[in-house]
GUGU-51719 format. One line per 5 residues: their letters; for each residue z, y, x of N, C-alpha, C. Coordinates in Angstrom, 3 decimals, padded with zeros to 6 digits. Layout:
<atoms>
a = Z:Y:X:Z:Y:X:Z:Y:X ~ ...
</atoms>
This chain:
<atoms>
msdft = 093.403:137.117:065.608:092.478:137.495:066.691:092.259:139.374:067.064 ~ 092.087:139.863:065.946:092.351:140.920:066.267:093.441:141.955:067.093 ~ 094.378:140.933:066.942:095.449:141.767:068.008:094.833:141.803:069.585 ~ 093.895:140.810:069.839:093.677:140.483:071.411:092.561:141.250:071.907 ~ 091.979:142.030:070.507:090.220:142.287:071.247:090.756:143.734:070.913
snfws = 091.573:144.335:069.787:092.272:145.858:069.938:092.490:146.406:071.465 ~ 092.764:147.809:071.587:093.687:147.920:072.506:095.359:148.773:071.694 ~ 095.435:147.921:070.924:097.118:147.919:070.538:097.790:147.643:072.265 ~ 097.745:146.555:072.205:098.985:146.050:073.431:098.523:147.095:074.842 ~ 097.509:147.387:075.532:097.480:148.570:076.250:098.007:149.694:075.450
iyvsg = 098.133:150.186:074.647:098.683:151.084:074.421:100.568:151.110:074.412 ~ 100.302:149.605:074.137:102.506:149.717:073.954:102.513:149.658:074.615 ~ 101.846:149.071:076.015:102.717:148.401:077.316:102.260:149.846:078.120 ~ 101.295:150.508:077.847:101.824:152.189:078.583:102.701:152.983:077.866 ~ 102.791:153.004:076.619:104.009:153.527:076.468:105.380:152.974:076.405
ftlvg = 105.301:151.628:076.819:106.869:151.573:076.781:107.180:151.466:078.478 ~ 105.518:151.514:079.178:106.312:151.741:080.556:106.501:153.390:081.254 ~ 106.162:153.787:080.269:105.867:155.685:080.686:107.464:156.320:079.811 ~ 107.724:155.157:078.464:108.949:156.348:078.488:110.680:155.119:078.861 ~ 110.107:154.154:079.656:110.802:153.532:080.966:111.294:155.028:081.872
ivacl = 110.146:155.135:082.549:110.149:155.917:083.844:111.281:157.505:083.464 ~ 110.450:157.916:081.963:111.316:159.424:081.186:112.467:158.850:081.263 ~ 113.167:157.848:080.469:114.495:157.477:080.243:115.254:158.095:081.640 ~ 114.910:157.026:082.881:115.086:157.289:084.134:116.319:158.531:083.980 ~ 114.483:159.405:084.565:114.782:161.306:084.496:115.515:161.510:084.077
lllwf = 115.675:161.248:082.665:116.370:161.759:081.531:118.213:161.784:081.751 ~ 118.042:159.914:082.284:119.488:159.889:082.898:120.074:160.457:083.664 ~ 118.874:160.496:084.757:119.532:161.455:086.298:120.245:162.672:085.476 ~ 118.708:163.487:084.973:119.118:164.872:084.644:120.637:164.663:083.767 ~ 121.432:163.759:082.862:122.169:163.949:082.082:123.431:163.746:082.881
sgkak = 123.424:162.570:083.731:124.541:162.596:084.563:124.839:163.421:085.392 ~ 124.023:164.171:086.203:124.336:165.547:086.816:124.830:166.822:086.004 ~ 124.522:166.909:084.839:125.213:168.141:083.915:126.018:167.758:082.989 ~ 126.328:166.299:082.572:127.700:166.069:081.736:128.562:166.266:082.707 ~ 130.406:166.775:081.721:131.482:166.441:082.908:132.184:165.801:082.227
altah = 132.901:164.760:083.184:133.986:164.088:082.668:135.623:164.670:082.332 ~ 136.420:164.610:081.413:137.942:164.615:081.475:138.220:164.349:082.750 ~ 138.645:165.488:083.337:139.810:165.335:084.562:140.830:165.699:084.175 ~ 141.781:165.371:085.537:143.152:166.358:085.418:143.190:167.199:086.785 ~ 144.228:167.743:086.884:144.164:169.202:087.592:143.690:168.639:089.172
dnttg = 143.974:167.068:089.329:143.797:166.620:090.659:141.817:166.274:090.750 ~ 141.070:166.344:090.187:139.779:165.968:090.275:140.104:164.640:089.663 ~ 141.104:163.691:089.591:140.536:162.686:088.855:140.350:161.971:087.394 ~ 140.485:160.792:087.271:139.715:160.576:085.872:140.641:159.727:085.174 ~ 141.869:159.654:085.844:143.086:159.545:085.297:143.839:157.734:085.214
hvwdg = 142.106:157.000:085.497:142.424:155.357:085.891:143.225:155.120:087.147 ~ 143.896:154.512:087.355:144.443:153.826:088.728:145.193:152.607:088.746 ~ 144.108:151.567:090.297:144.295:150.356:090.053:145.130:150.215:091.168 ~ 146.004:149.222:091.477:146.436:148.565:092.546:148.418:149.540:092.737 ~ 148.696:150.621:091.860:149.596:151.629:091.839:148.989:153.091:092.507
dlrem = 147.938:152.732:093.349:147.985:154.183:093.784:146.483:154.500:094.628 ~ 145.350:153.266:093.814:144.088:153.626:093.686:143.605:154.626:092.906 ~ 143.072:155.796:092.820:142.540:156.278:091.454:140.899:156.842:091.659 ~ 140.595:156.856:091.004:139.415:157.303:090.417:139.025:158.446:090.442 ~ 137.872:158.803:091.636:137.887:160.226:091.521:136.506:160.764:090.609
nnplp = 136.611:162.324:090.263:135.487:162.392:089.788:134.082:163.774:090.763 ~ 134.013:163.075:091.497:133.003:163.485:092.525:131.408:163.606:091.840 ~ 130.428:164.645:092.542:129.351:164.583:092.079:128.331:163.170:092.573 ~ 127.227:163.092:092.306:126.337:161.715:092.900:125.783:162.859:094.818 ~ 126.165:161.794:095.303:125.503:162.136:096.723:123.873:162.700:096.452
rwwvw = 124.054:163.954:097.070:122.770:164.600:096.883:121.228:163.682:097.607 ~ 121.898:162.893:098.412:120.668:162.686:098.833:120.422:161.086:098.419 ~ 121.359:161.097:097.423:121.055:159.463:096.153:120.448:160.255:095.318 ~ 120.560:161.337:094.977:119.878:162.163:093.996:118.455:161.904:094.153 ~ 118.361:162.705:095.283:116.828:162.867:095.662:115.887:161.682:095.754
lfvit = 116.343:160.560:096.647:116.365:159.547:096.557:115.185:158.578:095.182 ~ 116.514:158.947:094.251:115.868:158.607:092.846:114.854:159.127:092.309 ~ 114.912:160.640:092.522:113.668:161.832:092.317:112.300:161.171:093.028 ~ 112.540:160.787:094.306:110.609:160.278:094.591:110.924:159.171:094.266 ~ 111.878:158.410:094.287:111.062:157.232:093.465:110.522:157.316:092.203
ivfsf = 110.666:158.251:090.845:110.469:158.596:090.121:108.875:158.949:089.998 ~ 109.288:159.886:090.937:107.891:160.817:091.325:106.245:159.430:091.984 ~ 107.584:159.117:092.474:106.076:157.198:093.429:106.014:156.818:092.411 ~ 106.465:156.232:091.211:105.985:155.691:089.905:105.127:156.338:089.393 ~ 105.155:157.337:088.830:103.856:158.379:088.591:102.269:158.034:089.371
aylai = 103.041:158.623:090.654:101.347:158.316:091.232:100.864:157.664:091.385 ~ 102.040:156.023:091.425:101.422:154.825:091.774:100.757:154.400:090.507 ~ 101.008:154.719:089.380:100.639:154.255:088.130:099.022:154.976:087.741 ~ 099.175:156.193:088.419:097.874:157.152:088.201:096.296:156.033:089.429 ~ 097.326:156.060:090.666:095.987:155.735:091.468:095.575:154.065:091.690
ypglg = 097.102:153.737:090.652:096.591:151.655:090.632:096.845:151.298:089.247 ~ 096.531:149.877:088.712:096.403:149.477:087.785:097.908:149.546:087.003 ~ 098.446:150.234:085.791:100.015:149.335:085.857:100.000:149.739:084.041 ~ 098.992:150.839:083.603:099.079:151.543:082.583:097.920:150.746:081.109 ~ 098.488:149.195:081.100:098.023:148.732:079.979:096.215:148.589:080.672
sfggk = 095.232:148.747:079.791:093.803:148.963:080.578:093.511:149.798:081.421 ~ 094.358:150.864:081.996:094.056:151.846:082.421:093.604:151.323:084.019 ~ 092.478:151.385:085.025:092.296:150.824:086.221:093.118:151.672:087.218 ~ 093.164:153.004:086.974:093.817:153.523:088.320:092.564:154.331:088.597 ~ 092.979:155.059:089.602:091.616:155.928:090.212:091.040:155.189:091.421
lawsq = 091.557:154.775:091.950:090.953:153.587:093.215:090.400:152.460:092.821 ~ 090.314:152.256:091.517:090.085:150.906:090.593:090.073:149.522:091.230 ~ 091.031:149.332:091.994:091.706:148.559:092.511:092.082:147.258:091.843 ~ 091.465:145.983:092.223:092.160:144.596:091.320:092.041:143.939:092.526 ~ 092.622:142.285:091.622:093.574:141.221:092.674:092.270:140.576:092.483
vgqyq = 091.244:140.594:092.297:089.908:140.137:092.393:089.173:140.788:093.072 ~ 088.942:142.378:093.222:088.271:143.054:093.518:089.015:142.530:095.474 ~ 090.130:142.676:095.663:090.687:142.691:096.870:090.634:141.580:097.859 ~ 090.807:140.550:096.294:090.165:139.112:097.334:088.854:138.840:097.727 ~ 087.960:139.111:096.442:086.329:138.981:097.074:085.945:140.052:098.208
aeidk = 087.017:141.115:098.953:086.197:142.064:099.791:086.996:141.167:101.358 ~ 088.467:140.292:101.086:088.805:139.671:102.341:087.993:137.893:102.492 ~ 087.338:137.703:101.543:086.155:136.623:101.695:084.965:136.879:102.446 ~ 084.711:138.313:101.901:083.491:138.900:102.622:083.296:139.010:103.789 ~ 084.445:139.924:104.253:085.475:140.043:105.647:085.234:138.827:106.103
gnkev = 085.755:137.587:106.318:086.161:136.512:106.697:084.741:136.051:106.783 ~ 083.489:136.106:105.710:082.270:134.998:106.131:081.654:136.273:106.714 ~ 081.683:137.463:106.904:080.426:138.534:107.651:081.470:137.868:109.576 ~ 082.733:138.134:109.345:083.430:137.429:110.614:082.925:136.085:111.435 ~ 082.168:135.196:110.918:082.315:134.046:110.726:080.480:133.760:111.114
aplya = 079.899:134.714:110.332:078.022:134.445:110.233:077.698:133.993:111.398 ~ 078.058:135.101:112.535:077.582:134.511:113.923:077.420:133.182:114.683 ~ 078.860:132.692:113.920:079.062:130.782:114.468:077.836:130.559:113.714 ~ 077.696:130.860:112.217:076.746:129.559:111.588:074.892:130.131:111.805 ~ 074.910:131.401:112.055:073.528:131.759:112.336:073.083:130.368:113.970
kfaam = 074.256:129.762:114.709:073.946:129.238:115.248:073.140:127.467:114.912 ~ 073.662:127.670:113.636:073.496:126.178:112.998:071.575:126.392:112.300 ~ 071.257:127.704:112.373:070.715:127.718:110.980:069.243:127.159:110.886 ~ 068.608:127.297:113.089:067.477:125.897:113.189:067.448:124.727:113.276 ~ 068.944:124.387:113.199:069.125:122.784:113.027:069.111:122.025:111.705
tpeem = 068.417:120.809:111.832:068.399:119.888:110.593:069.879:119.553:110.702 ~ 069.836:118.682:109.143:071.299:118.436:109.261:071.642:117.385:110.003 ~ 070.791:116.290:110.189:070.821:115.240:110.991:070.822:115.982:112.417 ~ 070.914:116.995:112.890:070.893:117.481:114.196:072.472:117.862:114.308 ~ 072.634:118.310:113.330:073.976:119.000:112.818:075.291:118.160:112.548
srdpq = 074.654:116.934:112.368:075.859:115.906:112.049:076.416:115.069:113.487 ~ 075.650:115.343:114.708:075.914:114.632:115.740:076.370:116.172:116.398 ~ 076.250:117.288:116.139:077.333:118.434:117.080:078.704:118.457:117.202 ~ 079.200:118.448:118.011:079.920:118.684:118.003:081.101:119.579:117.621 ~ 080.836:120.953:117.961:080.991:122.204:117.096:080.505:121.780:115.542
ahaig = 079.397:121.601:114.961:079.145:121.402:113.648:079.988:120.589:113.083 ~ 080.007:119.596:113.663:080.911:118.533:112.781:082.559:118.989:112.822 ~ 083.262:119.324:113.581:084.327:119.892:113.632:084.104:120.925:112.362 ~ 083.654:121.724:112.349:083.895:123.041:111.243:083.368:122.132:109.965 ~ 082.347:121.647:109.945:082.127:120.493:108.629:083.222:119.759:107.562
erlfm = 084.167:118.888:109.243:085.208:118.490:109.085:086.599:119.750:108.354 ~ 086.584:120.505:109.192:087.588:121.681:108.652:087.553:121.545:106.876 ~ 086.038:121.980:106.855:085.374:122.819:105.448:085.651:121.354:104.347 ~ 085.187:120.065:104.699:085.981:119.157:104.002:087.080:118.873:103.732 ~ 088.088:119.190:104.986:089.535:119.035:104.438:090.432:120.136:103.316
nncsq = 089.806:121.588:103.649:089.853:122.439:103.289:089.195:122.205:101.327 ~ 088.181:121.636:101.198:087.541:122.084:099.898:087.095:120.605:099.217 ~ 086.943:119.406:099.880:087.128:118.237:099.237:087.891:117.171:099.439 ~ 088.709:117.631:100.152:089.964:115.953:100.424:090.912:115.886:099.210 ~ 090.800:117.026:098.814:091.765:116.900:097.903:091.880:115.625:096.556
chgsd = 089.835:115.604:096.069:089.707:114.541:095.398:088.990:113.094:096.195 ~ 088.607:113.260:097.106:087.528:112.203:097.862:088.046:111.816:099.139 ~ 089.885:112.444:099.100:090.767:112.079:100.476:090.575:112.668:102.002 ~ 091.420:112.709:102.477:091.128:113.074:104.006:090.126:111.990:105.074 ~ 089.946:110.896:104.188:088.907:110.316:105.275:088.215:109.700:104.318
ahggk = 087.857:110.452:103.171:086.735:110.731:102.260:086.082:108.919:101.899 ~ 087.023:108.318:101.774:086.801:106.791:101.257:087.116:106.921:099.470 ~ 087.787:108.388:099.403:087.831:108.431:097.414:088.726:107.840:096.872 ~ 088.571:107.440:095.833:089.782:106.655:094.941:089.084:106.509:093.813 ~ 090.418:105.689:092.952:089.575:105.630:091.544:088.769:107.580:090.496
gfpnl = 087.712:106.837:090.496:087.074:108.352:089.888:086.826:109.085:090.827 ~ 086.731:108.905:092.223:086.097:109.811:093.082:085.388:109.333:093.759 ~ 083.988:109.110:094.239:083.320:108.210:094.938:083.785:108.260:096.269 ~ 083.620:107.097:096.893:083.639:107.151:098.359:082.654:107.737:099.222 ~ 082.548:109.111:099.877:082.006:109.820:100.817:081.483:108.273:102.022
adadw = 081.951:107.354:102.085:081.753:106.867:103.644:080.778:105.433:103.690 ~ 080.608:105.674:102.719:079.403:104.324:102.233:078.276:104.527:101.593 ~ 077.073:103.526:101.549:075.597:103.561:101.359:075.516:103.799:099.976 ~ 076.542:104.139:099.322:076.501:104.210:097.477:076.693:105.347:097.040 ~ 075.337:105.765:096.753:075.635:107.425:095.992:074.645:107.079:094.707
lhggt = 075.436:108.199:093.954:074.946:108.070:092.342:073.925:109.295:092.196 ~ 073.402:110.014:093.059:072.965:110.948:092.970:071.765:111.209:094.295 ~ 071.819:109.699:094.844:070.704:109.815:096.319:071.779:111.067:097.550 ~ 071.604:110.071:098.732:072.371:109.973:099.828:071.721:111.014:101.087 ~ 070.466:111.458:100.430:069.383:112.436:101.382:070.579:113.568:101.567
pdkii = 070.095:114.036:102.874:070.614:115.507:103.346:070.489:116.852:102.115 ~ 069.480:116.558:101.372:069.277:117.353:100.557:070.070:117.468:099.151 ~ 070.177:115.614:099.136:070.654:115.962:097.945:071.983:116.078:097.821 ~ 072.329:116.012:099.016:074.103:116.094:099.193:074.169:117.327:098.867 ~ 073.749:118.176:099.597:073.611:120.303:099.875:074.040:120.032:098.579
etiaq = 072.591:120.071:097.509:072.620:120.054:096.197:073.758:120.075:095.004 ~ 074.354:118.695:095.764:075.467:118.224:095.175:076.210:118.919:095.378 ~ 076.869:119.297:096.618:077.697:120.766:096.502:077.851:121.984:096.103 ~ 076.590:122.466:096.325:076.423:123.555:095.615:076.288:123.680:094.345 ~ 075.669:122.951:093.599:075.685:122.814:092.178:076.629:122.362:091.421
grmgq = 077.176:121.301:091.937:078.144:119.951:091.144:077.548:119.135:090.581 ~ 078.299:118.278:089.833:077.650:117.220:088.936:078.081:117.318:087.563 ~ 078.010:116.547:086.667:078.755:116.059:085.413:078.292:114.703:085.527 ~ 078.789:113.935:085.527:078.519:112.407:085.725:079.529:112.222:083.841 ~ 078.339:111.604:082.874:078.641:111.692:081.697:078.038:110.084:081.528
mpvma = 079.103:109.158:081.311:078.390:107.591:080.291:078.683:107.874:078.907 ~ 077.761:107.508:077.949:078.273:108.311:076.337:078.613:106.922:076.101 ~ 079.381:106.652:074.933:079.910:106.290:074.265:078.864:105.209:073.497 ~ 078.868:103.957:073.816:077.420:103.018:073.867:077.937:101.850:072.750 ~ 079.142:101.668:072.110:080.148:100.466:071.404:078.948:100.152:070.257
aavgt = 078.243:101.577:069.574:077.743:101.478:067.993:076.060:100.726:068.984 ~ 075.549:101.341:069.480:074.383:100.616:070.028:074.283:099.320:070.429 ~ 075.524:099.309:071.151:075.809:097.679:071.717:075.842:096.680:070.440 ~ 076.723:097.158:070.029:077.352:095.780:068.269:078.853:095.607:068.318 ~ 078.909:094.895:067.752:080.438:094.482:067.396:081.178:094.382:068.707
sddvk = 082.361:094.432:068.397:083.449:094.520:069.962:082.946:093.313:070.876 ~ 082.448:092.032:069.865:082.248:090.802:070.288:081.130:090.684:071.153 ~ 080.558:091.361:071.202:079.177:092.462:071.624:079.574:093.226:073.269 ~ 080.573:093.922:072.778:081.022:094.749:073.916:081.374:093.678:075.179 ~ 082.491:092.443:074.571:082.640:091.724:075.764:081.716:090.931:076.407
nvany = 080.717:090.473:076.031:079.683:089.538:076.167:079.093:090.535:076.826 ~ 078.601:091.936:076.927:077.825:093.204:078.005:078.756:092.934:079.167 ~ 080.112:093.107:078.515:081.421:093.753:080.059:081.472:092.328:081.065 ~ 080.726:091.115:080.487:080.601:090.081:081.249:079.287:090.049:082.023 ~ 078.498:090.253:081.409:076.845:090.106:081.663:077.138:091.072:083.219
vlsls = 077.913:092.271:082.808:077.966:093.354:083.692:078.616:092.794:085.050 ~ 079.393:092.159:084.786:080.070:091.541:085.607:079.268:090.525:086.633 ~ 078.602:089.864:085.818:077.710:088.906:086.251:076.597:089.698:086.907 ~ 076.173:090.754:086.950:075.492:091.170:088.009:075.914:091.317:088.889 ~ 076.819:091.810:089.482:077.292:091.664:090.961:078.150:090.423:091.595
gsahd = 078.098:089.449:090.480:078.305:088.092:091.096:080.222:088.335:091.243 ~ 080.581:089.157:090.182:082.005:089.263:090.107:082.399:087.926:088.793 ~ 083.960:087.805:089.041:084.506:086.796:087.878:084.008:087.132:086.565 ~ 083.187:086.120:085.898:083.310:086.263:084.818:082.990:085.175:083.913 ~ 082.717:085.425:082.659:082.409:084.398:081.263:081.342:083.541:081.548
svraa = 080.318:082.867:081.875:079.336:082.821:082.091:078.600:082.195:080.850 ~ 079.329:082.350:079.525:078.568:081.532:078.140:078.595:083.119:077.721 ~ 079.674:083.709:077.741:079.417:085.099:077.241:078.594:086.078:078.125 ~ 078.371:085.657:079.056:077.053:087.022:079.616:075.798:086.681:079.430 ~ 075.550:085.373:079.689:074.212:084.905:078.584:074.327:085.697:077.105
lgksk = 075.027:085.449:077.110:074.869:086.064:075.322:075.058:087.953:075.798 ~ 075.669:088.258:076.486:075.595:089.797:076.684:074.242:090.594:077.056 ~ 073.088:089.648:077.732:072.154:089.558:078.789:071.107:090.633:077.640 ~ 070.939:090.370:076.376:069.768:090.621:075.709:070.330:092.086:074.910 ~ 072.003:092.090:074.816:072.535:093.523:074.288:072.542:094.384:075.445
faaca = 072.504:093.964:076.791:072.403:094.887:077.469:071.230:096.013:077.537 ~ 070.422:095.664:076.980:068.962:096.142:076.402:069.831:098.049:075.975 ~ 070.635:097.953:075.674:071.059:099.475:075.425:071.621:100.442:076.216 ~ 071.738:099.643:077.127:072.221:100.514:078.848:071.204:100.465:079.741 ~ 070.256:099.516:079.393:068.931:099.569:080.063:068.219:101.034:080.873
achga = 068.294:101.659:079.537:068.031:103.075:079.416:068.058:103.997:080.873 ~ 069.467:103.609:081.225:070.026:104.574:082.190:070.139:103.742:083.222 ~ 070.431:102.279:083.068:071.262:101.865:084.167:069.775:101.040:084.726 ~ 068.868:100.969:083.802:067.415:099.912:083.959:067.661:098.527:083.772 ~ 066.673:097.682:084.098:066.452:096.275:083.289:067.438:095.876:084.204
dgkgn = 067.411:096.107:085.464:067.412:094.996:086.521:069.355:095.328:086.858 ~ 069.680:096.471:086.181:071.165:097.154:086.365:071.086:097.660:087.317 ~ 070.162:097.995:088.740:070.650:098.614:089.818:070.927:100.203:089.648 ~ 070.701:100.672:088.605:071.069:102.651:088.420:069.565:103.385:088.458 ~ 070.028:104.535:088.094:068.447:105.410:088.619:069.674:107.013:089.286
qalga = 069.567:106.952:089.842:070.131:108.084:090.754:069.407:109.404:090.026 ~ 067.981:109.639:090.013:067.914:111.113:088.717:068.775:110.980:087.776 ~ 069.687:109.859:087.305:070.114:110.268:086.233:072.098:110.343:086.498 ~ 071.696:109.483:087.800:073.468:109.402:088.444:074.159:108.712:087.582 ~ 073.494:107.438:087.018:073.720:106.291:086.520:074.239:105.351:087.874
pnltd = 075.183:104.752:087.687:075.536:103.689:088.509:074.833:102.621:089.016 ~ 074.444:102.225:089.716:074.313:100.437:090.484:075.125:099.692:089.768 ~ 075.122:098.785:089.123:075.933:097.867:088.311:076.148:096.248:089.427 ~ 075.043:096.134:090.269:074.953:095.238:090.805:075.372:094.913:092.377 ~ 076.304:095.911:092.459:076.782:096.283:094.437:078.597:095.926:094.003
diwlh = 078.839:095.659:093.213:080.330:095.261:093.193:081.264:096.777:093.784 ~ 080.716:097.572:093.676:081.750:098.757:093.451:081.615:099.453:092.561 ~ 083.092:099.589:092.258:083.941:100.073:090.929:084.242:101.778:091.123 ~ 083.583:102.510:090.286:084.171:104.016:090.446:085.352:104.066:089.890 ~ 085.467:103.467:088.643:086.435:103.873:087.614:087.406:102.563:087.074
gygea = 087.434:101.770:087.530:088.060:100.327:087.977:087.134:099.296:088.076 ~ 087.828:097.978:087.430:087.543:096.689:087.849:087.640:095.957:086.485 ~ 087.059:095.356:086.405:087.290:094.144:084.937:086.880:094.176:084.007 ~ 086.658:093.040:082.937:086.260:093.026:081.641:087.047:093.911:081.048 ~ 088.021:094.111:081.045:089.088:095.056:079.874:088.959:096.728:080.094
vimam = 088.514:096.790:081.380:088.089:098.740:082.113:086.179:098.492:081.611 ~ 085.592:097.627:081.685:084.448:097.524:081.613:083.817:098.202:079.778 ~ 084.716:097.483:078.940:084.973:097.612:078.066:085.243:098.923:077.393 ~ 086.262:099.244:077.878:086.917:100.790:077.719:085.564:101.674:077.706 ~ 084.885:101.327:078.720:083.671:102.450:079.300:082.585:102.256:078.229
vnngk = 082.503:100.699:077.603:080.883:101.203:077.115:081.967:101.943:075.166 ~ 083.222:101.459:074.785:083.665:102.110:073.630:083.929:103.410:073.988 ~ 084.600:104.136:074.939:084.878:105.679:074.929:084.109:106.229:075.710 ~ 083.015:105.955:076.311:082.356:106.653:077.433:083.370:107.209:078.768 ~ 082.681:108.435:079.628:083.422:109.047:080.517:082.889:109.995:080.541
vnpmp = 083.655:111.159:081.330:083.032:112.144:081.312:083.638:112.359:082.731 ~ 082.824:112.595:084.174:083.144:112.598:085.800:082.805:113.563:085.824 ~ 083.586:114.980:086.057:082.597:116.558:086.641:082.788:116.843:088.177 ~ 082.048:116.739:088.550:082.056:117.489:090.120:081.996:119.041:090.306 ~ 083.186:119.480:090.475:082.758:121.114:090.745:081.735:121.472:091.629
aqgek = 081.250:122.753:091.138:080.325:123.418:091.913:081.076:124.236:093.013 ~ 080.523:124.003:094.149:081.195:124.700:095.682:080.388:126.488:095.543 ~ 078.917:126.208:094.967:078.193:127.191:095.517:078.739:128.626:095.578 ~ 079.879:129.245:094.582:080.063:130.215:094.635:081.270:130.394:095.459 ~ 081.557:129.646:095.867:082.907:129.404:096.867:082.512:129.562:097.874
ltqaq = 081.663:128.718:098.832:081.152:128.798:100.102:079.818:129.311:100.230 ~ 079.735:129.662:101.222:078.492:130.382:101.427:076.997:129.222:101.968 ~ 076.009:129.702:101.820:074.702:128.586:102.136:074.978:127.978:103.197 ~ 075.518:128.810:104.463:075.477:128.123:105.907:076.469:127.337:105.816 ~ 077.901:127.446:105.598:078.588:126.413:105.120:078.655:125.404:104.574
ikvlg = 077.889:125.656:103.485:077.240:124.423:102.530:076.501:123.396:103.311 ~ 075.189:123.859:104.242:074.571:123.265:104.845:075.560:122.246:105.639 ~ 076.125:122.996:106.780:077.122:122.524:107.578:078.150:121.116:106.988 ~ 078.912:121.676:105.575:079.264:120.552:105.170:078.672:119.242:104.703 ~ 077.199:119.714:104.306:076.782:118.998:103.684:076.325:117.897:104.823
syvwg = 075.650:118.482:106.290:075.424:117.274:107.427:076.464:116.832:107.490 ~ 077.672:117.452:107.140:079.300:116.269:107.922:079.554:114.878:106.828 ~ 078.986:115.389:105.483:079.207:114.389:104.790:078.056:113.575:104.748 ~ 077.285:113.826:105.340:075.731:112.886:105.080:076.068:111.881:106.354 ~ 076.889:112.424:107.908:076.550:111.812:109.053:077.533:110.796:108.339
lsnna = 078.740:110.948:107.678:080.168:109.516:107.472:079.570:108.364:106.930 ~ 078.412:108.819:106.531:077.634:107.223:105.844:076.290:107.180:107.057 ~ 076.304:107.665:107.856:074.997:107.178:108.761:075.461:107.050:109.687 ~ 076.293:106.429:110.035:076.620:106.348:111.968:076.424:107.395:112.730 ~ 076.783:108.891:112.550:076.237:109.970:113.120:077.532:110.765:113.560
pak = 078.460:109.935:114.115:080.016:110.992:114.515:079.180:111.444:116.065 ~ 080.840:112.580:116.185:080.220:113.578:116.797:080.486:113.181:118.121 ~ 079.946:113.378:119.202:079.420:113.051:120.654:080.537:113.727:121.456
</atoms>
C-alpha cells in the first residue's frame, strides 16, 4: 500500500513527461545539426524506380518553428493545467471543478423557473401542467433507469404508480426518500425460523396471507414460526413503513413470487438500496420531482 500513498508515482509521471518533451527538443536540434553523407549533387545515393533520387534538403523552416511552438506550448500547458503528477497547475483546474461549475451555472439559470413553485404545495404542483412536465423530465433523467419510463418498476424496483409504499406515500415521505435515499435490508432469518422444513412452512404461510396458491397444511405449521418475522412485518403481516418492511398481505411481490423465492429471501436475506439524489438535484428540483411521483398514484394528472 505504501506505493499508493507515497509521492513516487507522481514524481515518476512528472519526470517521464518532462524527459519526453526534452527528448523531442533534442531530436529537433540534432536533426538540424547532423550532416548526412551526400554525393556532389546533394543526394543520399538512394534511387528508386530508376530515376527517383532522395535529396538531403534541410527541414522546412515553418515546420521547424511549428515543432518549437508545440514544445513551448507543452511547457506552458503543464505549468497552467494538471499534467505533472500531483501538481494541479497554476489555475487549479480539475474536471470535477469544471463539472460542478457547469452544474451551478445551469441551476442558477433555471432558478427563476423553480421559484414559481416555491409557494405551491406538492398536491398543487402535481396538478400544474408546467410542474408536471418538469417533474416528468426529471423522472426520465434520474429515475426511469430503475423504475421504468412508466414508473411501473420491475423485479427489485418498486412500482411508483400504485398505492403500495414501503416507507410511506405522503409527499413529504416521497421527497425524503428521493433526497436521502433508502437502504432496504431483509436480514437472514433462517436460523431464527428453524429448520429448512420450518422455512418452507413459513413461506407457505406468507403466501396464504395474500390468498396466493399455497400448501394449507404447511401454512398452518408455519404460522407459529412466523413470529420470528413479526418484529418487522407485524403479527398480521401488514408490514411497517417506519422500517420499510413490506406488506405481505397485498399480493405485491417486489423481488419475485412463489415458495422458492420466499424461501431464498428467508435463507439469504436481501439488501436493496435506493441511491440518494440530494447531492445531485437541488431542493427545488426534488420538490417538483416528489410532487410528480406522488401524483402518479393519486389520480392527479396534468390538466
